[in-house]
N, CA, C and O atoms as CSV, one atom per row, in Angstrom:
chain,resi,resn,atom,element,x,y,z
A,1,UNK,N,N,-13.303,11.026,42.160
A,1,UNK,CA,C,-12.863,11.487,40.233
A,1,UNK,C,C,-11.347,11.347,40.044
A,1,UNK,O,O,-11.125,10.402,39.287
A,2,UNK,N,N,-10.367,11.875,40.410
A,2,UNK,CA,C,-8.736,11.829,40.314
A,2,UNK,C,C,-8.175,10.185,39.055
A,2,UNK,O,O,-7.630,9.947,37.977
A,3,UNK,N,N,-8.924,9.408,40.417
A,3,UNK,CA,C,-8.883,8.313,40.178
A,3,UNK,C,C,-9.724,7.628,38.522
A,3,UNK,O,O,-9.139,7.262,37.503
A,4,UNK,N,N,-10.650,7.646,38.688
A,4,UNK,CA,C,-12.399,8.411,36.968
A,4,UNK,C,C,-11.120,8.861,36.167
A,4,UNK,O,O,-10.717,8.035,35.348
A,5,UNK,N,N,-10.398,10.074,36.278
A,5,UNK,CA,C,-9.297,10.746,35.414
A,5,UNK,C,C,-8.575,9.630,34.384
A,5,UNK,O,O,-8.730,9.256,33.221
A,6,UNK,N,N,-7.561,9.282,35.686
A,6,UNK,CA,C,-6.716,8.858,35.312
A,6,UNK,C,C,-6.613,6.725,34.320
A,6,UNK,O,O,-5.796,6.045,33.698
A,7,UNK,N,N,-8.288,6.608,34.923
A,7,UNK,CA,C,-8.688,5.575,34.263
A,7,UNK,C,C,-8.943,5.572,32.530
A,7,UNK,O,O,-8.779,4.623,31.763
A,8,UNK,N,N,-9.364,6.867,32.236
A,8,UNK,CA,C,-10.112,7.556,30.943
A,8,UNK,C,C,-8.884,7.806,30.789
A,8,UNK,O,O,-8.611,7.385,29.664
A,9,UNK,N,N,-7.741,8.357,31.374
A,9,UNK,CA,C,-6.011,8.386,29.998
A,9,UNK,C,C,-5.873,7.217,30.391
A,9,UNK,O,O,-5.334,8.088,31.074
A,10,UNK,N,N,-5.803,6.432,30.621
A,10,UNK,CA,C,-5.238,4.977,30.337
A,10,UNK,C,C,-6.071,4.623,28.814
A,10,UNK,O,O,-5.678,4.601,27.648
A,11,UNK,N,N,-7.394,4.368,29.459
A,11,UNK,CA,C,-8.015,4.644,27.981
A,11,UNK,C,C,-7.807,4.567,26.847
A,11,UNK,O,O,-7.694,3.741,25.941
A,12,UNK,N,N,-7.745,6.513,27.229
A,12,UNK,CA,C,-7.105,6.623,25.920
A,12,UNK,C,C,-5.997,6.755,24.947
A,12,UNK,O,O,-5.760,7.041,23.774
A,13,UNK,N,N,-5.241,6.264,26.471
A,13,UNK,CA,C,-3.461,5.807,25.973
A,13,UNK,C,C,-3.702,4.632,25.302
A,13,UNK,O,O,-2.803,4.436,24.484
A,14,UNK,N,N,-4.271,4.042,25.302
A,14,UNK,CA,C,-3.830,2.494,25.426
A,14,UNK,C,C,-4.784,1.988,23.884
A,14,UNK,O,O,-4.576,0.920,23.307
A,15,UNK,N,N,-6.203,3.403,23.271
A,15,UNK,CA,C,-6.346,3.243,22.237
A,15,UNK,C,C,-5.706,4.094,21.258
A,15,UNK,O,O,-5.887,3.951,20.049
A,16,UNK,N,N,-5.162,4.740,21.630
A,16,UNK,CA,C,-4.501,5.744,20.618
A,16,UNK,C,C,-2.711,5.213,20.122
A,16,UNK,O,O,-2.127,5.462,19.067
A,17,UNK,N,N,-2.273,4.518,21.191
A,17,UNK,CA,C,-0.895,3.543,21.316
A,17,UNK,C,C,-1.671,2.282,19.548
A,17,UNK,O,O,-1.213,2.033,18.433
A,18,UNK,N,N,-2.762,1.946,20.183
A,18,UNK,CA,C,-3.494,0.256,19.070
A,18,UNK,C,C,-3.311,1.368,17.910
A,18,UNK,O,O,-2.221,1.440,17.341
A,19,UNK,N,N,-4.405,2.265,17.542
A,19,UNK,CA,C,-4.003,2.956,16.898
A,19,UNK,C,C,-2.748,3.298,15.670
A,19,UNK,O,O,-2.993,3.245,14.464
A,20,UNK,N,N,-1.531,3.614,16.180
A,20,UNK,CA,C,0.308,3.769,16.061
A,20,UNK,C,C,0.392,2.505,15.384
A,20,UNK,O,O,0.676,2.433,14.189
A,21,UNK,N,N,0.140,1.446,16.150
A,21,UNK,CA,C,0.846,0.654,15.866
A,21,UNK,C,C,-0.046,-0.034,15.088
A,21,UNK,O,O,0.716,-0.832,14.541
A,22,UNK,N,N,-1.145,-0.272,14.663
A,22,UNK,CA,C,-1.767,-0.571,13.451
A,22,UNK,C,C,-1.602,0.586,11.512
A,22,UNK,O,O,-1.805,0.380,10.316
A,23,UNK,N,N,-1.095,1.791,12.468
A,23,UNK,CA,C,-0.496,2.895,11.186
A,23,UNK,C,C,0.672,2.160,10.792
A,23,UNK,O,O,0.945,1.833,9.637
A,24,UNK,N,N,1.534,1.854,12.119
A,24,UNK,CA,C,2.858,1.664,11.725
A,24,UNK,C,C,2.723,-0.284,10.642
A,24,UNK,O,O,3.516,-0.532,9.734
A,25,UNK,N,N,2.134,-0.818,10.869
A,25,UNK,CA,C,1.805,-2.260,10.819
A,25,UNK,C,C,1.794,-1.635,9.346
A,25,UNK,O,O,2.688,-1.556,8.503
A,26,UNK,N,N,0.361,-1.187,9.341
A,26,UNK,CA,C,-0.109,-0.104,7.049
A,26,UNK,C,C,1.128,-0.132,6.836
A,26,UNK,O,O,1.563,-0.816,5.909
A,27,UNK,N,N,1.932,0.573,7.615
A,27,UNK,CA,C,2.994,1.216,6.555
A,27,UNK,C,C,4.294,0.513,6.359
A,27,UNK,O,O,5.018,0.665,5.375
A,28,UNK,N,N,4.474,-0.078,7.128
A,28,UNK,CA,C,5.291,-0.705,6.856
A,28,UNK,C,C,5.527,-2.636,6.518
A,28,UNK,O,O,6.476,-3.420,6.526
A,29,UNK,N,N,3.828,-2.717,6.213
A,29,UNK,CA,C,3.281,-3.781,4.979
A,29,UNK,C,C,3.255,-2.779,3.501
A,29,UNK,O,O,3.328,-3.443,2.467
A,30,UNK,N,N,3.201,-1.933,3.403
A,30,UNK,CA,C,3.352,-1.234,1.924
A,30,UNK,C,C,4.312,-1.450,1.847
A,30,UNK,O,O,4.479,-2.487,1.205
A,31,UNK,N,N,5.880,-0.656,2.444
A,31,UNK,CA,C,6.742,-0.618,2.403
A,31,UNK,C,C,7.543,-1.561,1.770
A,31,UNK,O,O,8.260,-1.619,0.771
A,32,UNK,N,N,7.189,-2.276,2.673
A,32,UNK,CA,C,7.529,-4.192,2.215
A,32,UNK,C,C,6.783,-4.678,0.377
A,32,UNK,O,O,7.143,-5.052,-0.739
A,33,UNK,N,N,5.650,-4.341,1.124
A,33,UNK,CA,C,5.446,-4.796,-0.616
A,33,UNK,C,C,6.358,-3.281,-2.165
A,33,UNK,O,O,6.497,-3.399,-3.382
A,34,UNK,N,N,6.642,-2.368,-1.413
A,34,UNK,CA,C,7.654,-2.166,-2.566
A,34,UNK,C,C,8.719,-2.495,-2.405
A,34,UNK,O,O,9.425,-2.638,-3.403
A,35,UNK,N,N,9.198,-2.716,-1.248
A,35,UNK,CA,C,11.001,-3.597,-1.106
A,35,UNK,C,C,10.722,-4.657,-2.241
A,35,UNK,O,O,11.261,-4.594,-3.345
A,36,UNK,N,N,9.899,-5.562,-1.894
A,36,UNK,CA,C,9.942,-6.359,-2.955
A,36,UNK,C,C,9.956,-5.872,-4.396
A,36,UNK,O,O,10.898,-6.023,-5.174
A,37,UNK,N,N,9.007,-5.377,-4.611
A,37,UNK,CA,C,8.419,-5.082,-5.846
A,37,UNK,C,C,10.131,-4.649,-6.586
A,37,UNK,O,O,10.678,-5.323,-7.459
A,38,UNK,N,N,10.750,-3.290,-5.911
A,38,UNK,CA,C,12.086,-3.709,-6.434
A,38,UNK,C,C,13.386,-4.482,-6.381
A,38,UNK,O,O,14.342,-4.467,-7.157
A,39,UNK,N,N,13.149,-5.245,-5.129
A,39,UNK,CA,C,14.025,-5.993,-5.564
A,39,UNK,C,C,13.729,-7.013,-6.748
A,39,UNK,O,O,14.587,-7.361,-7.559
A,40,UNK,N,N,12.944,-7.273,-6.748
A,40,UNK,CA,C,12.549,-8.475,-8.258
A,40,UNK,C,C,12.866,-6.946,-9.497
A,40,UNK,O,O,13.896,-7.344,-10.040
A,41,UNK,N,N,12.653,-6.010,-9.937
A,41,UNK,CA,C,13.093,-5.444,-11.056
A,41,UNK,C,C,14.845,-5.240,-10.815
A,41,UNK,O,O,15.548,-4.974,-11.790
A,42,UNK,N,N,15.376,-5.376,-9.597
A,42,UNK,CA,C,16.954,-5.634,-9.456
A,42,UNK,C,C,17.175,-6.933,-10.213
A,42,UNK,O,O,18.078,-7.030,-11.044
A,43,UNK,N,N,16.497,-7.752,-9.976
A,43,UNK,CA,C,16.447,-8.938,-10.107
A,43,UNK,C,C,16.793,-9.206,-11.210
A,43,UNK,O,O,17.717,-9.985,-11.441
A,44,UNK,N,N,16.021,-8.527,-12.222
A,44,UNK,CA,C,16.071,-8.250,-13.678
A,44,UNK,C,C,16.920,-7.656,-14.126
A,44,UNK,O,O,17.675,-7.991,-15.039
A,45,UNK,N,N,16.892,-6.609,-13.476
A,45,UNK,CA,C,18.246,-6.180,-14.614
A,45,UNK,C,C,19.893,-6.487,-14.115
A,45,UNK,O,O,20.821,-6.050,-14.796
A,46,UNK,N,N,20.100,-7.160,-13.050
A,46,UNK,CA,C,21.071,-7.550,-12.829
A,46,UNK,C,C,20.754,-9.504,-13.937
A,46,UNK,O,O,21.784,-9.926,-14.462
A,47,UNK,N,N,20.046,-9.990,-14.048
A,47,UNK,CA,C,20.276,-10.877,-15.403
A,47,UNK,C,C,20.671,-9.835,-16.775
A,47,UNK,O,O,21.812,-9.628,-17.187
A,48,UNK,N,N,19.340,-9.233,-17.362
A,48,UNK,CA,C,20.306,-8.270,-18.496
A,48,UNK,C,C,21.865,-8.355,-18.184
A,48,UNK,O,O,22.510,-9.235,-18.755
A,49,UNK,N,N,22.582,-7.375,-17.196
A,49,UNK,CA,C,23.327,-7.252,-17.076
A,49,UNK,C,C,24.641,-8.900,-17.125
A,49,UNK,O,O,25.754,-8.947,-17.650
A,50,UNK,N,N,23.914,-9.958,-16.391
A,50,UNK,CA,C,24.956,-10.473,-16.827
A,50,UNK,C,C,24.966,-11.577,-17.753
A,50,UNK,O,O,25.821,-12.462,-17.771
A,51,UNK,N,N,23.353,-11.417,-19.001
A,51,UNK,CA,C,23.480,-11.526,-20.145
A,51,UNK,C,C,24.758,-10.758,-21.173
A,51,UNK,O,O,25.627,-11.247,-21.895
A,52,UNK,N,N,24.383,-9.352,-20.833
A,52,UNK,CA,C,25.134,-8.578,-21.314
A,52,UNK,C,C,27.362,-9.469,-21.010
A,52,UNK,O,O,28.171,-9.922,-21.819
A,53,UNK,N,N,27.407,-9.272,-19.483
A,53,UNK,CA,C,28.625,-10.344,-19.869
A,53,UNK,C,C,28.914,-11.392,-20.481
A,53,UNK,O,O,30.063,-11.783,-20.683
A,54,UNK,N,N,28.295,-11.728,-20.696
A,54,UNK,CA,C,28.848,-13.721,-21.676
A,54,UNK,C,C,29.087,-12.772,-22.878
A,54,UNK,O,O,30.222,-12.917,-23.333
A,55,UNK,N,N,28.142,-11.592,-23.692
A,55,UNK,CA,C,28.164,-12.019,-24.234
A,55,UNK,C,C,29.425,-10.831,-24.627
A,55,UNK,O,O,29.828,-11.009,-25.777
A,56,UNK,N,N,29.912,-10.015,-24.120
A,56,UNK,CA,C,31.196,-9.518,-23.837
A,56,UNK,C,C,32.515,-10.727,-23.124
A,56,UNK,O,O,33.720,-10.484,-23.172
A,57,UNK,N,N,32.171,-11.450,-22.773
A,57,UNK,CA,C,33.378,-12.472,-22.695
A,57,UNK,C,C,33.424,-13.388,-23.815
A,57,UNK,O,O,34.605,-13.660,-24.030
A,58,UNK,N,N,32.690,-13.952,-24.583
A,58,UNK,CA,C,32.466,-14.382,-25.925
A,58,UNK,C,C,32.423,-14.193,-26.723
A,58,UNK,O,O,31.948,-14.800,-27.683
A,59,UNK,N,N,33.381,-12.369,-26.533
A,59,UNK,CA,C,33.514,-11.654,-27.294
A,59,UNK,C,C,32.029,-11.637,-29.313
A,59,UNK,O,O,32.215,-11.659,-30.529
A,60,UNK,N,N,31.189,-11.603,-28.663
A,60,UNK,CA,C,30.524,-11.862,-29.370
A,60,UNK,C,C,30.125,-9.774,-29.659
A,60,UNK,O,O,29.558,-9.062,-28.830
A,61,UNK,N,N,30.459,-9.484,-30.537
A,61,UNK,CA,C,30.669,-7.839,-30.154
A,61,UNK,C,C,29.369,-7.180,-31.628
A,61,UNK,O,O,28.908,-6.042,-31.718
A,62,UNK,N,N,29.138,-8.216,-32.440
A,62,UNK,CA,C,27.960,-7.587,-32.916
A,62,UNK,C,C,27.082,-7.521,-32.609
A,62,UNK,O,O,26.256,-6.708,-33.023
A,63,UNK,N,N,26.839,-8.681,-31.417
A,63,UNK,CA,C,24.708,-8.091,-30.795
A,63,UNK,C,C,25.292,-7.461,-29.483
A,63,UNK,O,O,24.480,-7.251,-28.582
A,64,UNK,N,N,27.178,-6.995,-29.179
A,64,UNK,CA,C,25.995,-5.708,-28.110
A,64,UNK,C,C,26.022,-4.227,-28.425
A,64,UNK,O,O,26.743,-3.580,-29.185
A,65,UNK,N,N,25.376,-3.997,-27.902
A,65,UNK,CA,C,24.933,-2.304,-27.714
A,65,UNK,C,C,25.525,-1.890,-26.612
A,65,UNK,O,O,25.299,-2.192,-25.441
A,66,UNK,N,N,26.580,-0.917,-27.243
A,66,UNK,CA,C,27.229,-0.209,-24.685
A,66,UNK,C,C,26.359,0.690,-24.400
A,66,UNK,O,O,26.422,1.058,-23.227
A,67,UNK,N,N,25.483,1.239,-25.096
A,67,UNK,CA,C,24.685,2.260,-24.397
A,67,UNK,C,C,23.678,1.966,-24.107
A,67,UNK,O,O,22.886,2.759,-23.599
A,68,UNK,N,N,23.470,0.994,-24.295
A,68,UNK,CA,C,21.833,-0.381,-23.833
A,68,UNK,C,C,22.434,-1.071,-22.523
A,68,UNK,O,O,21.806,-1.100,-21.465
A,69,UNK,N,N,23.834,-1.680,-22.703
A,69,UNK,CA,C,24.816,-2.107,-20.833
A,69,UNK,C,C,25.060,-0.925,-19.957
A,69,UNK,O,O,24.920,-1.013,-18.737
A,70,UNK,N,N,25.308,-0.163,-20.364
A,70,UNK,CA,C,26.498,1.370,-19.485
A,70,UNK,C,C,23.918,1.770,-18.747
A,70,UNK,O,O,23.669,1.746,-17.542
A,71,UNK,N,N,23.043,1.962,-19.528
A,71,UNK,CA,C,21.777,2.039,-19.228
A,71,UNK,C,C,22.089,0.358,-18.243
A,71,UNK,O,O,23.107,-0.328,-18.335
A,72,UNK,N,N,21.377,0.191,-17.732
A,72,UNK,CA,C,21.263,-1.435,-17.518
A,72,UNK,C,C,22.147,-0.711,-16.439
A,72,UNK,O,O,21.387,-0.293,-15.565
A,73,UNK,N,N,23.483,-0.393,-16.151
A,73,UNK,CA,C,24.147,-0.254,-15.128
A,73,UNK,C,C,23.173,0.843,-14.279
A,73,UNK,O,O,22.349,0.777,-13.367
A,74,UNK,N,N,23.819,1.971,-15.200
A,74,UNK,CA,C,23.443,3.014,-14.166
A,74,UNK,C,C,21.920,2.940,-13.571
A,74,UNK,O,O,21.525,3.795,-12.779
A,75,UNK,N,N,21.060,1.815,-14.027
A,75,UNK,CA,C,19.634,2.210,-13.553
A,75,UNK,C,C,19.802,1.230,-12.449
A,75,UNK,O,O,19.180,1.602,-11.453
A,76,UNK,N,N,20.398,0.161,-12.291
A,76,UNK,CA,C,21.446,-1.111,-11.462
A,76,UNK,C,C,21.753,-0.369,-10.201
A,76,UNK,O,O,21.430,-0.681,-9.055
A,77,UNK,N,N,22.496,0.767,-10.650
A,77,UNK,CA,C,22.811,1.698,-9.413
A,77,UNK,C,C,21.451,1.855,-9.032
A,77,UNK,O,O,20.784,0.981,-8.478
A,78,UNK,N,N,20.901,3.435,-9.465
A,78,UNK,CA,C,20.361,4.306,-8.937
A,78,UNK,C,C,19.429,3.138,-8.323
A,78,UNK,O,O,19.419,3.297,-7.102
A,79,UNK,N,N,18.491,1.813,-8.766
A,79,UNK,CA,C,17.747,0.979,-7.591
A,79,UNK,C,C,18.275,0.292,-6.462
A,79,UNK,O,O,17.816,-0.109,-5.392
A,80,UNK,N,N,19.665,0.277,-7.175
A,80,UNK,CA,C,19.990,-0.362,-4.962
A,80,UNK,C,C,20.721,0.767,-4.182
A,80,UNK,O,O,21.276,0.699,-3.085
A,81,UNK,N,N,20.527,2.226,-5.349
A,81,UNK,CA,C,20.654,3.932,-3.900
A,81,UNK,C,C,18.663,3.582,-3.144
A,81,UNK,O,O,18.458,3.562,-1.931
A,82,UNK,N,N,18.163,3.486,-3.604
A,82,UNK,CA,C,16.716,3.142,-3.509
A,82,UNK,C,C,15.585,2.674,-2.699
A,82,UNK,O,O,14.605,3.050,-2.056
A,83,UNK,N,N,16.588,1.140,-3.271
A,83,UNK,CA,C,16.989,-0.382,-1.551
A,83,UNK,C,C,17.747,0.032,-0.107
A,83,UNK,O,O,17.607,-0.140,1.104
A,84,UNK,N,N,18.630,0.682,-1.048
A,84,UNK,CA,C,18.832,0.743,0.498
A,84,UNK,C,C,18.163,1.690,1.282
A,84,UNK,O,O,18.101,1.456,2.489
A,85,UNK,N,N,17.523,2.966,0.737
A,85,UNK,CA,C,16.821,4.082,1.366
A,85,UNK,C,C,16.118,3.816,1.901
A,85,UNK,O,O,15.958,4.552,2.874
A,86,UNK,N,N,15.120,2.617,1.783
A,86,UNK,CA,C,14.097,1.431,1.515
A,86,UNK,C,C,14.439,1.339,2.613
A,86,UNK,O,O,13.823,2.193,3.251
A,87,UNK,N,N,15.386,0.526,3.538
A,87,UNK,CA,C,16.365,-0.967,3.726
A,87,UNK,C,C,16.318,0.164,5.583
A,87,UNK,O,O,15.971,-0.391,6.626
A,88,UNK,N,N,16.825,2.010,5.530
A,88,UNK,CA,C,16.351,2.471,6.034
A,88,UNK,C,C,14.675,2.872,6.480
A,88,UNK,O,O,14.350,2.736,7.660
A,89,UNK,N,N,14.093,3.157,5.890
A,89,UNK,CA,C,12.612,3.697,6.706
A,89,UNK,C,C,12.466,2.362,6.329
A,89,UNK,O,O,11.963,2.579,5.226
A,90,UNK,N,N,12.504,1.515,6.380
A,90,UNK,CA,C,12.169,0.355,6.818
A,90,UNK,C,C,12.038,0.091,8.570
A,90,UNK,O,O,11.261,-0.012,9.519
A,91,UNK,N,N,13.818,0.076,8.022
A,91,UNK,CA,C,14.131,-0.363,9.661
A,91,UNK,C,C,13.954,1.058,10.733
A,91,UNK,O,O,14.742,0.996,11.677
A,92,UNK,N,N,13.384,1.851,10.735
A,92,UNK,CA,C,13.356,2.957,11.667
A,92,UNK,C,C,11.443,2.425,11.902
A,92,UNK,O,O,10.978,2.553,13.034
A,93,UNK,N,N,10.764,2.013,11.058
A,93,UNK,CA,C,9.443,1.988,11.432
A,93,UNK,C,C,9.147,0.719,12.169
A,93,UNK,O,O,8.165,0.571,12.897
A,94,UNK,N,N,10.082,-0.207,11.926
A,94,UNK,CA,C,10.531,-1.415,12.778
A,94,UNK,C,C,10.752,-1.162,14.253
A,94,UNK,O,O,10.257,-1.841,15.152
A,95,UNK,N,N,11.687,0.069,14.440
A,95,UNK,CA,C,12.228,0.390,15.663
A,95,UNK,C,C,11.112,1.003,16.538
A,95,UNK,O,O,11.055,0.487,17.655
A,96,UNK,N,N,10.407,1.769,16.352
A,96,UNK,CA,C,9.413,3.372,15.910
A,96,UNK,C,C,8.111,2.282,16.100
A,96,UNK,O,O,7.087,2.749,16.599
A,97,UNK,N,N,8.128,0.696,15.675
A,97,UNK,CA,C,6.455,-0.497,16.541
A,97,UNK,C,C,7.605,-0.590,17.278
A,97,UNK,O,O,7.397,0.293,18.110
A,98,UNK,N,N,8.361,-0.918,17.465
A,98,UNK,CA,C,9.051,-1.802,18.427
A,98,UNK,C,C,9.098,-0.612,19.670
A,98,UNK,O,O,8.170,-0.740,20.469
A,99,UNK,N,N,9.570,-0.043,19.811
A,99,UNK,CA,C,9.370,1.206,20.801
A,99,UNK,C,C,7.932,1.652,21.970
A,99,UNK,O,O,8.008,1.786,23.191
A,100,UNK,N,N,6.758,1.795,21.131
A,100,UNK,CA,C,5.599,1.558,21.098
A,100,UNK,C,C,5.070,0.701,21.545
A,100,UNK,O,O,4.126,1.067,22.246
A,101,UNK,N,N,5.258,-0.733,21.475
A,101,UNK,CA,C,4.939,-1.570,22.156
A,101,UNK,C,C,4.852,-2.523,23.677
A,101,UNK,O,O,4.171,-3.547,23.726
C-alpha cells in the first residue's frame, strides 16, 4: 500500500509541477509582451526628445515648447523606472521556473 501511495504522490506532484510550469510560462509571455510594448514607447519618447535636441542645437527657439520637452523627459524617466521594475519581475519569474524544472 505504501508504494501505491508513494506512486500516486509522485503523479500528483508531477502534475502540480507541470501545471505550475505552464502557469509561469504564461506569466512570462505576458510580462515579455508588456516589456516589448514598454520598449516601443520608450523608443518613441527617445526619438521625440532627440528631435527637440536637434531644434535646441539649431537654436530654433521659436518652435520649441520647453514644457512639452520637460513632459517628454519626465515620461521617459517614468517609463524607464517601470521598465527596470518589469525586468526584475521577469527575472524572478524565470528563476522560479528554472527552480521547478
